[in-house]
Rosetta silent file (secondary structure, phi, psi, omega in degrees, C-alpha in Angstrom):
SEQUENCE: MSLLELDAVEVEYTRRGRSSVRAVAGATLSLERGQVVGLVGESGCGKSTLARAAVGLVAPTGGAVRFDGETLTPLTRRARPRREAKLQLVFQDPYSSLNPRRRIGVQIADGLTILGLVASPAARDARVAELLSQVGMAADAADRFPHEFSGGQRQRIAIARALAAEPSAIVLDEPLSSLDASAQAQIANLLVGLARDLDIGMLLISHDLAIVRQVADVVSVMYLGVIVESGKTGEVWNQPLHPYSEALIGAVPKVDGTGTLPAALPGEVPDPANPPTGCRFHPRCPYAMDRCRVDEPPLVAVADERVSACWLNRPGAPIVPLTERSAPAAT
SCORE:     score description
SCORE:     0.000 S_00000001
   1 L     0.000  126.251 -178.818  -15.922   -0.999   27.197 S_00000001
   2 L   -79.787  157.284  178.112  -16.823   -0.796   23.509 S_00000001
   3 L   -65.700  -47.805  178.092  -14.257   -0.490   20.742 S_00000001
   4 E  -128.113  124.796 -178.622  -15.878    2.664   19.340 S_00000001
   5 E  -125.349  128.591  171.859  -18.262    4.751   21.446 S_00000001
   6 E  -113.650  113.280 -172.644  -20.257    7.793   20.387 S_00000001
   7 E  -113.067  104.079  177.649  -21.745    9.359   23.486 S_00000001
   8 E    50.402   45.821 -175.697  -24.403   12.068   22.930 S_00000001
   9 E   -71.505  133.580  174.356  -22.404   13.424   19.985 S_00000001
  10 E  -123.411  140.180  174.982  -23.431   16.817   18.605 S_00000001
  11 E  -132.641  120.645 -177.655  -22.108   18.457   15.448 S_00000001
  12 E  -120.821  132.883  177.274  -23.081   22.038   14.694 S_00000001
  13 E  -107.878  130.804  176.305  -22.223   23.999   11.565 S_00000001
  14 E   -93.623  140.617 -179.560  -22.185   27.786   11.646 S_00000001
  15 E  -122.039  126.995 -175.645  -23.353   29.665    8.559 S_00000001
  16 L   -59.036  123.812  177.977  -22.269   33.210    7.899 S_00000001
  17 L    73.652    5.331 -178.920  -25.199   35.566    8.348 S_00000001
  18 E  -135.983  166.222 -179.982  -27.599   32.687    8.995 S_00000001
  19 E   -67.230  151.658  179.443  -28.625   30.505   11.908 S_00000001
  20 E   -73.534  162.181 -179.053  -26.410   27.558   12.789 S_00000001
  21 E  -122.499  124.254  173.517  -27.371   23.986   11.921 S_00000001
  22 E   -92.955   92.915 -178.575  -27.120   21.065   14.332 S_00000001
  23 E   -67.437  -33.175  173.788  -26.608   18.263   11.839 S_00000001
  24 E  -126.057  125.976 -168.999  -26.174   15.804   14.711 S_00000001
  25 E  -118.959   37.543  177.809  -28.107   16.649   17.853 S_00000001
  26 E   111.434   61.940 -176.416  -27.001   14.108   20.457 S_00000001
  27 E   -98.791  135.403 -178.976  -26.418   10.687   18.873 S_00000001
  28 E  -127.811  126.373  172.365  -25.314    7.692   20.942 S_00000001
  29 E  -160.009  169.385 -178.612  -24.153    4.307   19.643 S_00000001
  30 E  -143.282  160.114 -177.664  -21.349    1.789   20.127 S_00000001
  31 E  -138.683  133.569  178.867  -19.379   -0.755   18.105 S_00000001
  32 L  -108.534  163.323  175.178  -17.633   -3.949   19.230 S_00000001
  33 L   -61.488  139.216  177.603  -14.892   -6.000   17.577 S_00000001
  34 L    72.871    5.617 -176.368  -16.176   -8.394   14.938 S_00000001
  35 L  -106.292  143.607  173.478  -19.576   -6.697   14.951 S_00000001
  36 E  -109.166  116.507  178.144  -21.403   -5.062   12.045 S_00000001
  37 E  -108.588  126.248  177.184  -23.589   -2.152   13.143 S_00000001
  38 E   -95.939  136.499  174.812  -25.939   -0.615   10.597 S_00000001
  39 E  -118.503  115.337 -172.695  -26.895    3.066   10.789 S_00000001
  40 E  -122.696  159.361  178.431  -29.959    3.821    8.669 S_00000001
  41 L   161.806  165.852  179.551  -32.154    6.805    7.893 S_00000001
  42 L   -68.971  163.133  174.231  -33.354    9.063    5.092 S_00000001
  43 L   -60.185  136.024  179.501  -31.050   11.430    3.230 S_00000001
  44 L    92.708    2.892 -178.086  -30.434   14.552    5.298 S_00000001
  45 L   -86.208   -8.411  176.966  -30.794   12.897    8.697 S_00000001
  46 L   106.378    9.336 -177.052  -27.106   13.386    9.627 S_00000001
  47 H   -60.968  -48.596 -176.832  -25.678    9.908    8.977 S_00000001
  48 H   -67.424  -36.785  176.193  -22.643   11.046    6.980 S_00000001
  49 H   -62.881  -41.325  177.986  -21.864   13.840    9.436 S_00000001
  50 H   -64.888  -36.925  177.295  -21.953   11.323   12.272 S_00000001
  51 H   -61.719  -42.640  179.725  -19.630    9.034   10.286 S_00000001
  52 H   -68.356  -35.808  175.558  -17.112   11.849    9.892 S_00000001
  53 H   -66.783  -33.844 -177.847  -17.333   12.695   13.575 S_00000001
  54 H   -65.511  -25.675 -179.615  -16.766    9.012   14.398 S_00000001
  55 H  -109.719    2.609  175.764  -13.350    9.059   12.694 S_00000001
  56 L    90.965    5.193  177.038  -12.323   12.605   13.646 S_00000001
  57 L   -71.054  -26.229  175.263  -12.836   14.324   10.286 S_00000001
  58 L  -124.823  130.324  179.179  -15.354   16.591   12.032 S_00000001
  59 L   -81.148  126.324  178.553  -14.824   17.750   15.594 S_00000001
  60 L   -66.852  142.402  176.440  -17.958   17.262   17.725 S_00000001
  61 L   -90.962   -5.603  176.697  -19.342   20.403   19.346 S_00000001
  62 E  -160.753  159.174 -178.357  -20.846   18.319   22.139 S_00000001
  63 E    75.565 -164.022 -176.092  -20.611   14.831   23.574 S_00000001
  64 E  -148.797  148.253  172.136  -17.615   12.558   23.094 S_00000001
  65 E  -117.658  123.660  179.979  -16.132   10.026   20.683 S_00000001
  66 E  -121.516  133.508  177.617  -13.966    7.339   22.247 S_00000001
  67 E  -121.523  122.328 -179.261  -11.899    4.786   20.387 S_00000001
  68 L    54.729   39.411  174.403  -10.416    1.849   22.253 S_00000001
  69 L    87.854   -6.081 -178.394  -11.146    3.551   25.558 S_00000001
  70 E  -122.876  148.452 -179.063   -9.554    6.932   24.767 S_00000001
  71 E   -62.043  132.334 -177.829  -11.030   10.173   23.458 S_00000001
  72 L   -71.830  138.521  178.683  -10.588   10.452   19.702 S_00000001
  73 L   -90.379  120.222  177.018   -8.310   13.233   18.452 S_00000001
  74 L   -59.592  144.225 -177.836   -9.882   15.354   15.666 S_00000001
  75 L   -67.311  134.650  173.724   -7.762   15.359   12.512 S_00000001
  76 L  -137.118 -173.304  177.227   -5.435   18.324   12.025 S_00000001
  77 L   -73.816  -15.003  177.499   -2.275   18.946   10.036 S_00000001
  78 L   -76.839  161.235  179.524   -0.292   17.519   12.921 S_00000001
  79 L   -62.795  138.371  179.369    0.547   13.839   13.132 S_00000001
  80 L   -87.632  147.481  176.308   -2.292   11.740   14.496 S_00000001
  81 L   -52.608  137.752 -175.362   -1.661    9.279   17.357 S_00000001
  82 H   -57.283  -36.331 -177.539   -0.519    5.977   15.914 S_00000001
  83 H   -63.007  -27.229 -176.915   -3.262    4.025   17.694 S_00000001
  84 H   -78.705   -7.960  171.571   -5.935    5.995   15.822 S_00000001
  85 H   -67.958  -15.495  177.829   -4.718    4.599   12.507 S_00000001
  86 H   -75.651   -4.998  176.218   -6.580    1.487   13.638 S_00000001
  87 E  -111.408  115.013 -173.636   -9.798    3.403   12.922 S_00000001
  88 E  -119.443  160.707 -179.968  -10.392    3.744    9.177 S_00000001
  89 E  -127.788  134.886  171.978  -13.032    5.290    6.908 S_00000001
  90 E  -112.269  123.615 -173.849  -14.310    4.111    3.519 S_00000001
  91 L   -81.990  167.527 -177.911  -16.026    6.882    1.557 S_00000001
  92 L   -67.070  -46.169 -175.939  -19.216    6.717   -0.478 S_00000001
  93 L   -99.330  105.787 -176.324  -17.657    7.433   -3.891 S_00000001
  94 L   -69.067  -20.973 -178.698  -14.739    5.054   -4.524 S_00000001
  95 L   -77.787  -45.722 -178.450  -13.591    6.967   -7.608 S_00000001
  96 L   -72.166  -19.120  179.299  -13.190   10.394   -6.007 S_00000001
  97 L   -87.220   -5.534  176.165  -11.472    8.854   -2.958 S_00000001
  98 L  -108.989  142.975  179.368   -8.741    7.316   -5.143 S_00000001
  99 L   -76.835  116.003 -174.940   -6.017    9.361   -6.832 S_00000001
 100 L   -67.219  -16.063 -176.058   -6.584    8.941  -10.608 S_00000001
 101 L   -97.262   -0.629 -177.930   -2.881    9.595  -11.387 S_00000001
 102 L  -119.146  143.726  179.784   -1.417    6.922   -9.122 S_00000001
 103 L   -67.345  152.690 -175.849   -1.422    3.178   -9.577 S_00000001
 104 H   -58.610  -45.059 -177.853   -3.582    1.131   -7.247 S_00000001
 105 H   -59.759  -38.874 -179.993   -0.671   -0.732   -5.661 S_00000001
 106 H   -65.813  -40.461 -178.412    1.085    2.517   -4.732 S_00000001
 107 H   -67.954  -37.988  177.093   -2.032    3.893   -3.077 S_00000001
 108 H   -68.925  -35.631 -177.103   -2.567    0.757   -1.011 S_00000001
 109 H   -72.533  -17.574 -179.176    1.113    0.706   -0.063 S_00000001
 110 H   -53.662  -49.210 -178.562    0.998    4.253    1.344 S_00000001
 111 H   -64.189  -38.578  178.813   -0.438    3.094    4.655 S_00000001
 112 H   -60.892  -42.450 -177.143    2.009    0.215    4.911 S_00000001
 113 H   -72.821  -47.424 -176.922    4.974    2.547    4.427 S_00000001
 114 H   -62.488  -39.124 -177.982    3.774    5.419    6.634 S_00000001
 115 L   -87.304   -1.403  178.549    2.903    3.107    9.521 S_00000001
 116 L    65.287   38.977 -176.146    6.099    1.079    9.131 S_00000001
 117 L   -91.213   -5.330  178.084    4.254   -2.205    8.676 S_00000001
 118 L  -131.065  149.092 -174.247    6.662   -3.631    6.091 S_00000001
 119 L   -98.295  -14.926 -175.372   10.432   -4.024    6.257 S_00000001
 120 L  -155.145  162.159  176.131   11.351   -4.038    2.562 S_00000001
 121 H   -57.618  -36.775  179.397    9.967   -3.287   -0.915 S_00000001
 122 H   -65.238  -42.145  178.080    9.520   -7.013   -1.512 S_00000001
 123 H   -66.013  -36.155  178.181    7.508   -7.382    1.695 S_00000001
 124 H   -62.798  -47.903 -178.412    5.459   -4.322    0.717 S_00000001
 125 H   -64.373  -38.060  178.902    4.586   -5.751   -2.703 S_00000001
 126 H   -65.664  -39.059 -179.944    3.693   -9.117   -1.185 S_00000001
 127 H   -69.376  -38.193  176.660    1.419   -7.446    1.356 S_00000001
 128 H   -60.597  -44.616  178.491   -0.312   -5.375   -1.343 S_00000001
 129 H   -62.558  -38.194  179.118   -0.991   -8.567   -3.304 S_00000001
 130 H   -66.127  -41.528  179.636   -2.357  -10.207   -0.136 S_00000001
 131 H   -65.203  -41.278  177.125   -4.680   -7.260    0.550 S_00000001
 132 H   -62.640  -39.083  178.344   -5.986   -7.321   -3.003 S_00000001
 133 H   -64.841  -37.825 -179.878   -6.649  -11.038   -2.658 S_00000001
 134 H   -61.491  -30.065 -179.597   -8.559  -10.454    0.588 S_00000001
 135 L  -100.983   12.876  174.739  -11.026   -8.215   -1.246 S_00000001
 136 L    81.737   28.311  179.830  -11.344  -10.538   -4.242 S_00000001
 137 L  -115.399  150.132  177.443   -8.960   -8.781   -6.649 S_00000001
 138 L   -74.738  153.012 -177.439   -6.108  -10.214   -8.705 S_00000001
 139 H   -63.411  -30.825 -177.782   -2.546   -9.242   -7.780 S_00000001
 140 H   -72.073   -5.873  174.608   -1.924   -7.614  -11.181 S_00000001
 141 H   -63.480  -22.637 -178.354   -4.525   -4.958  -10.300 S_00000001
 142 H   -61.211  -26.347 -176.478   -1.721   -3.222   -8.405 S_00000001
 143 H   -92.549    4.758 -176.937   -0.184   -2.016  -11.679 S_00000001
 144 L  -108.780  168.632 -177.362   -3.386   -0.423  -13.019 S_00000001
 145 L  -102.273  159.579 -175.828   -5.085    2.948  -12.516 S_00000001
 146 H   -55.109  -37.397 -176.009   -8.502    3.607  -10.907 S_00000001
 147 H   -67.137  -12.346 -179.282  -10.267    4.408  -14.199 S_00000001
 148 H   -84.231    1.959 -175.644   -9.549    0.873  -15.428 S_00000001
 149 L  -119.394  157.642  174.626  -11.937   -0.638  -12.869 S_00000001
 150 L   -76.252  172.321  179.780  -15.696   -0.803  -12.391 S_00000001
 151 H   -61.752  -42.326  178.707  -17.422    0.895   -9.463 S_00000001
 152 H   -65.026  -38.553  177.774  -17.610   -2.318   -7.474 S_00000001
 153 H   -67.145  -39.376  177.931  -13.930   -3.053   -8.092 S_00000001
 154 H   -63.607  -36.813  178.365  -12.942    0.468   -7.035 S_00000001
 155 H   -68.793  -34.349  173.999  -14.861    0.029   -3.788 S_00000001
 156 H   -62.233  -40.049  179.112  -12.994   -3.232   -3.172 S_00000001
 157 H   -64.931  -41.322  177.881   -9.740   -1.328   -3.699 S_00000001
 158 H   -62.186  -37.619  177.363  -10.837    1.354   -1.232 S_00000001
 159 H   -67.543  -40.950  177.505  -11.557   -1.367    1.319 S_00000001
 160 H   -60.957  -39.769  178.386   -8.135   -2.937    0.675 S_00000001
 161 H   -63.255  -38.715  176.444   -6.513    0.444    1.292 S_00000001
 162 H   -66.779  -37.706 -179.364   -8.336    0.702    4.633 S_00000001
 163 H   -67.821  -21.765 -178.290   -7.237   -2.838    5.546 S_00000001
 164 L   -59.722  -27.909 -179.434   -3.595   -1.892    4.940 S_00000001
 165 L   -81.879    3.692 -176.910   -3.549   -0.109    8.314 S_00000001
 166 L    52.656   57.263 -172.870   -4.536   -3.371   10.045 S_00000001
 167 L   -75.267  158.115  171.008   -7.602   -1.658   11.546 S_00000001
 168 L  -102.419  -13.905  177.467   -9.724   -2.826   14.420 S_00000001
 169 E  -148.418  141.178  176.412  -12.689   -0.698   13.251 S_00000001
 170 E  -130.464  130.852  173.148  -13.862    0.641    9.883 S_00000001
 171 E  -100.768  126.580 -176.003  -16.584    3.236    9.327 S_00000001
 172 E  -117.183  111.963 -175.283  -18.212    2.850    5.905 S_00000001
 173 E   -92.916   99.505  179.602  -20.161    5.879    4.676 S_00000001
 174 L    48.949   52.828 -174.339  -22.777    4.660    2.165 S_00000001
 175 L   -72.139  -10.197 -174.848  -20.265    2.303    0.490 S_00000001
 176 L  -110.278   -7.760 -168.670  -22.946    0.562   -1.597 S_00000001
 177 L   -66.853  -28.580 -177.024  -25.100    3.466   -2.800 S_00000001
 178 L   -94.107    8.019 -175.349  -23.277    4.045   -6.101 S_00000001
 179 L  -107.244  156.761  175.203  -23.204    0.352   -7.078 S_00000001
 180 L   -75.991  171.177 -172.120  -25.672   -1.811   -8.969 S_00000001
 181 H   -59.538  -41.038 -179.223  -27.640   -4.508   -7.131 S_00000001
 182 H   -64.350  -46.146  179.663  -25.248   -7.332   -7.985 S_00000001
 183 H   -65.740  -36.507  177.694  -22.177   -5.389   -6.863 S_00000001
 184 H   -58.291  -46.698 -178.649  -23.985   -4.291   -3.687 S_00000001
 185 H   -63.753  -40.702 -179.681  -24.619   -7.891   -2.686 S_00000001
 186 H   -64.814  -45.848 -179.411  -21.023   -8.887   -3.401 S_00000001
 187 H   -67.769  -38.537  178.487  -19.516   -6.012   -1.398 S_00000001
 188 H   -61.299  -44.820  177.759  -21.963   -6.566    1.460 S_00000001
 189 H   -64.216  -37.424  177.623  -20.957  -10.232    1.693 S_00000001
 190 H   -61.229  -44.855 -178.046  -17.299   -9.223    1.520 S_00000001
 191 H   -62.504  -43.664  179.085  -17.713   -6.824    4.467 S_00000001
 192 H   -62.386  -43.664  178.936  -19.403   -9.445    6.624 S_00000001
 193 H   -61.747  -41.634  179.191  -16.664  -11.962    5.829 S_00000001
 194 H   -66.329  -40.682  179.435  -13.905   -9.487    6.691 S_00000001
 195 H   -60.737  -42.776 -178.138  -15.584   -8.520    9.960 S_00000001
 196 H   -74.326  -46.611 -173.837  -15.822  -12.150   11.034 S_00000001
 197 H   -71.751  -36.942 -175.671  -12.459  -13.395    9.714 S_00000001
 198 H  -103.027    1.330  179.753  -10.347  -10.412   10.834 S_00000001
 199 L    57.001   46.827 -179.746  -12.354   -9.524   13.970 S_00000001
 200 L  -104.017  133.208  172.558  -12.961   -5.987   12.710 S_00000001
 201 E   -79.983  135.996 -178.341  -15.841   -3.845   13.951 S_00000001
 202 E  -129.466  126.381  173.557  -17.724   -2.194   11.078 S_00000001
 203 E  -102.447  108.391 -174.911  -20.131    0.734   11.235 S_00000001
 204 E  -101.866  110.825  177.581  -22.123    0.562    7.999 S_00000001
 205 E   -91.379  129.353 -177.026  -24.030    3.737    7.104 S_00000001
 206 E  -159.745  154.369  170.280  -26.783    3.141    4.578 S_00000001
 207 L  -103.410    1.832 -178.052  -30.281    4.165    3.526 S_00000001
 208 L   -97.015   97.272 -177.722  -30.912    0.670    2.125 S_00000001
 209 H   -66.684  -29.423 -179.272  -32.672   -1.266    4.877 S_00000001
 210 H   -63.501  -41.545  177.678  -32.828   -4.450    2.820 S_00000001
 211 H   -68.245  -46.443 -178.113  -29.009   -4.656    2.701 S_00000001
 212 H   -60.482  -37.949  179.482  -28.605   -3.685    6.351 S_00000001
 213 H   -59.561  -35.567 -176.168  -31.104   -6.351    7.377 S_00000001
 214 H   -80.447  -28.822 -169.943  -28.949   -9.027    5.755 S_00000001
 215 H  -112.401  -23.696 -171.656  -25.510   -7.967    7.015 S_00000001
 216 L   -89.698  140.769  173.330  -25.829   -6.037   10.298 S_00000001
 217 L   -78.256  -39.946 -178.564  -25.864   -7.602   13.763 S_00000001
 218 E  -130.351  145.612  177.202  -27.282   -4.421   15.300 S_00000001
 219 E  -127.340  137.721  172.424  -29.127   -1.539   13.658 S_00000001
 220 E  -116.388  134.171 -178.248  -29.509    2.067   14.809 S_00000001
 221 E  -105.374  127.483 -175.061  -32.175    4.240   13.208 S_00000001
 222 E  -115.655  137.605  177.664  -31.394    7.948   12.838 S_00000001
 223 E  -141.999  121.382  174.901  -33.825   10.792   12.238 S_00000001
 224 L    49.346   47.597  172.235  -32.998   14.493   12.016 S_00000001
 225 L    91.217   -3.098 -178.961  -29.731   14.258   13.943 S_00000001
 226 E  -130.696  154.217  172.810  -30.741   11.835   16.707 S_00000001
 227 E   -83.312  125.501 -178.035  -30.893    8.072   17.182 S_00000001
 228 E  -104.593  -16.179  177.797  -34.539    7.087   17.648 S_00000001
 229 E  -164.186  144.300  174.065  -34.128    3.324   18.017 S_00000001
 230 E  -144.671  150.476  176.839  -31.423    0.657   18.318 S_00000001
 231 E   171.747  179.211  175.255  -31.451   -3.089   18.753 S_00000001
 232 E   -59.999  139.305 -170.236  -30.629   -6.423   17.202 S_00000001
 233 H   -57.080  -47.592 -178.643  -31.431   -6.205   13.509 S_00000001
 234 H   -61.805  -38.722 -179.168  -33.929   -9.051   13.396 S_00000001
 235 H   -69.294  -41.919  178.249  -35.816   -7.757   16.429 S_00000001
 236 H   -64.456  -40.822 -178.368  -36.034   -4.208   15.102 S_00000001
 237 H   -66.139  -42.495 -176.022  -37.179   -5.467   11.722 S_00000001
 238 H   -79.775  -28.131 -178.478  -39.838   -7.794   13.141 S_00000001
 239 L  -146.893   75.740  178.629  -41.088   -5.463   15.871 S_00000001
 240 L   -64.040  141.790 -178.897  -40.075   -1.807   15.471 S_00000001
 241 L  -102.313  -12.572  179.211  -40.638    0.293   18.584 S_00000001
 242 L  -114.160  138.619 -179.885  -40.459    3.725   16.971 S_00000001
 243 H   -57.561  -30.495  178.358  -42.972    4.941   14.356 S_00000001
 244 H   -68.945  -42.483  175.799  -40.128    6.128   12.121 S_00000001
 245 H   -59.711  -44.198  178.949  -38.535    2.664   12.134 S_00000001
 246 H   -59.129  -42.121 -179.346  -41.934    1.180   11.347 S_00000001
 247 H   -67.502  -41.597  178.971  -42.375    3.586    8.421 S_00000001
 248 H   -62.847  -45.391 -179.208  -38.904    2.869    6.993 S_00000001
 249 H   -66.154  -39.122  179.379  -39.403   -0.879    7.186 S_00000001
 250 H   -67.306  -21.499 -179.102  -42.880   -0.596    5.716 S_00000001
 251 L   -84.510   -6.186  178.159  -41.485    1.368    2.761 S_00000001
 252 L   -74.749  121.286 -179.454  -39.208   -1.498    1.665 S_00000001
 253 L   -58.087  139.453 -179.880  -40.803   -3.058   -1.457 S_00000001
 254 L  -121.858  144.732  176.596  -41.980   -6.620   -0.947 S_00000001
 255 L   -85.879   95.787 -176.313  -42.620   -9.332   -3.519 S_00000001
 256 L  -119.028    5.602  176.589  -46.234  -10.128   -2.656 S_00000001
 257 L    84.039   -6.415 -177.742  -47.678  -10.879   -6.061 S_00000001
 258 L   -89.982  -19.755 -179.642  -49.880   -7.785   -6.145 S_00000001
 259 L    75.575   11.805  179.719  -47.507   -5.660   -8.206 S_00000001
 260 L  -106.241  153.444  176.416  -48.081   -2.649   -5.930 S_00000001
 261 L   -97.905  152.971  179.797  -45.520   -0.630   -4.020 S_00000001
 262 L   -67.158  159.987  177.927  -45.933    0.289   -0.338 S_00000001
 263 L   -66.490  140.718  179.930  -47.180    3.724    0.631 S_00000001
 264 L   -74.043  150.434  173.992  -44.453    6.335    0.893 S_00000001
 265 L   -64.218  122.961 -174.164  -43.541    7.878    4.234 S_00000001
 266 L   -67.450  149.009  175.910  -45.485   11.178    4.228 S_00000001
 267 L    74.914 -174.570  179.600  -43.672   14.490    4.201 S_00000001
 268 L  -129.291  164.155  176.386  -39.940   15.186    4.141 S_00000001
 269 L   -61.757  126.409 -179.174  -37.183   15.462    6.705 S_00000001
 270 L   -63.849  166.409  177.861  -37.559   18.945    8.259 S_00000001
 271 L   -67.099  120.423 -179.312  -34.876   21.608    8.021 S_00000001
 272 L   -63.627  -17.238  176.161  -32.255   20.773   10.710 S_00000001
 273 L   -75.475  -16.661 -179.504  -31.760   24.523   11.219 S_00000001
 274 L  -143.037   67.293 -176.528  -35.354   24.724   12.428 S_00000001
 275 L   -69.833  156.479  177.530  -36.355   21.320   13.862 S_00000001
 276 L   -64.141  154.908  173.317  -39.867   20.734   15.232 S_00000001
 277 L   -73.560  163.111  179.577  -40.490   21.149   18.940 S_00000001
 278 L    64.749 -140.031  176.605  -40.982   18.045   21.046 S_00000001
 279 L   -67.846  130.084 -175.525  -40.451   14.795   19.175 S_00000001
 280 L   -67.713  -19.458 -177.503  -38.711   15.589   15.909 S_00000001
 281 L   -94.509   -5.670 -169.108  -40.822   13.019   14.062 S_00000001
 282 H   -61.205  -30.772  178.339  -44.245   14.134   15.289 S_00000001
 283 H   -63.947  -19.149 -177.858  -45.242   16.146   12.136 S_00000001
 284 H  -112.825    2.519 -170.739  -45.062   12.887   10.132 S_00000001
 285 L   -92.698  128.417  178.733  -46.153   10.416   12.837 S_00000001
 286 L   -73.449  -13.081 -178.473  -49.565    8.703   12.644 S_00000001
 287 L  -104.818    7.266 -173.153  -49.503    8.122   16.431 S_00000001
 288 L   -59.288  138.315  176.563  -48.620   11.702   17.472 S_00000001
 289 L  -126.971 -179.956 -175.204  -50.356   13.043   20.579 S_00000001
 290 H   -58.351  -41.893 -177.750  -50.237   16.341   22.427 S_00000001
 291 H   -61.290  -35.508 -178.298  -47.214   15.379   24.508 S_00000001
 292 H   -62.867  -28.755 -177.980  -45.198   14.559   21.380 S_00000001
 293 H   -79.964  -11.509 -174.888  -45.547   18.151   20.170 S_00000001
 294 L  -116.079  -47.582 -173.749  -44.114   19.558   23.407 S_00000001
 295 L  -106.318  129.338  176.797  -41.720   17.091   25.056 S_00000001
 296 L   -83.600  121.352 -177.836  -38.834   15.419   23.245 S_00000001
 297 L   -71.543  133.495  176.602  -38.660   11.743   24.310 S_00000001
 298 L   -76.035  159.000  175.657  -35.223   10.603   25.528 S_00000001
 299 L   -82.473  113.449 -175.485  -33.531    7.501   24.164 S_00000001
 300 E  -133.701  158.803  176.949  -34.025    4.887   26.886 S_00000001
 301 E   -74.891  126.204  179.303  -33.818    1.126   27.305 S_00000001
 302 E  -115.540   -8.924  177.205  -37.267   -0.437   26.946 S_00000001
 303 E  -164.461  176.797  179.948  -36.203   -4.092   26.736 S_00000001
 304 L   -60.816  117.374  178.637  -33.066   -6.226   26.713 S_00000001
 305 L    61.063   23.321  175.945  -30.658   -4.618   24.211 S_00000001
 306 E  -124.128  129.536  174.559  -33.473   -2.431   22.812 S_00000001
 307 E  -127.342  147.900 -177.481  -33.571    1.353   23.128 S_00000001
 308 E  -150.855  150.052  176.105  -36.201    3.708   21.769 S_00000001
 309 L  -117.762   75.768 -178.709  -37.087    7.400   21.861 S_00000001
 310 L  -151.340  137.893 -179.608  -40.887    7.297   21.723 S_00000001
 311 L   -71.328  -11.144 -177.484  -43.577    8.054   24.299 S_00000001
 312 L   -81.874  -24.580  176.195  -45.549    4.969   23.166 S_00000001
 313 L  -128.054  114.078 -174.892  -43.053    2.415   24.506 S_00000001
 314 L  -124.013  164.107 -178.150  -41.419    3.250   27.829 S_00000001
 315 L   -57.708  137.923  176.554  -39.261    1.402   30.403 S_00000001
 316 L    87.398  -18.757  179.963  -41.100   -1.214   32.450 S_00000001
 317 L   -89.199  147.086  176.964  -44.120   -1.377   30.161 S_00000001
 318 L   -64.238  141.550 -179.907  -44.744   -4.485   28.045 S_00000001
 319 L   -74.760  124.281  178.961  -43.684   -4.071   24.428 S_00000001
 320 L  -124.082  132.234  177.114  -46.738   -3.825   22.216 S_00000001
 321 L   -52.412  139.741 -174.948  -46.575   -3.479   18.409 S_00000001
 322 H   -56.664  -37.269 -177.229  -47.281    0.120   17.463 S_00000001
 323 H   -69.735  -14.873  179.537  -50.215   -0.851   15.254 S_00000001
 324 H  -102.605    2.374 -175.911  -51.906   -2.497   18.242 S_00000001
 325 L  -113.483  129.676  173.780  -51.383    0.395   20.639 S_00000001
 326 L   -88.468  150.702 -178.620  -53.574    3.455   20.850 S_00000001
 327 L   -64.442  128.025  178.941  -51.998    6.747   21.799 S_00000001
 328 L   -70.165  164.887  178.685  -52.231    7.276   25.573 S_00000001
 329 L   -65.150  146.535  179.896  -53.756   10.410   26.977 S_00000001
 330 L   -63.304  142.599  178.640  -51.476   13.428   27.086 S_00000001
 331 L  -127.035    0.000    0.000  -49.720   14.002   30.399 S_00000001
């Protein structure tokens, strides 16, 4: 049993006077303690919506989200089960997620007080200082306001606030996208260290494959509301089984001495309110065949700990790099 399980999760938004949008159209993934799982894909593919569904901010319209073996309760104005405080979310923008009128120490201490994790004001202050130290901040940061910190420091504070609940899992929605390259590397290393040292499962949502390659144990690739491939990060990077994964990896700039950038992935993510028939990626896929335009491939296991949703690699068949495989005849 996984710590956090998303089983065929669907999230649909209704629009007044217009057709509904399935932002997530049946996504499945899991997270274990001490594991870093990367979720990657282009903007508009549904990553952030899936992150919100994973922590209960959005109620799924289909499928199920289970945390620690029990169905997750969507957030309402009523008190949430205490056990679900062990599942935390870190937002993309660390400045808007912090209250600009309250000191940092007070904001971190909120979780400690509400959950009854400290017995006295002195114990609370000591714990706040310890949490700040865990994320690489000085104890005197507790007396300052959010605007006094850089973007990377604010994201460290947001992580410290999540750690205050003593979580077993943290979902991080694009936590590095607003930071410069140096700060990204520092925060990424911090997350890996926390996952290992505190045995916390982390679901890292990002569009930066280079960062995910360095920090994630497992990577899931998302396209237009569905997971199209999952596996160990190194294996997916070295031998992608889905054409979309191959295109994303190929689009990462490489230092090869030529001074040229890789070719861009053609086209754009289609409108989720009107997705293509068959395989959702087929309008942009160089390997598309007749079957891809009609039948949507299911996500199935094609090798040990590898799953893919592509008609080119199926269960029982030997894995062949996509560039070495010709499209089979339509069936």
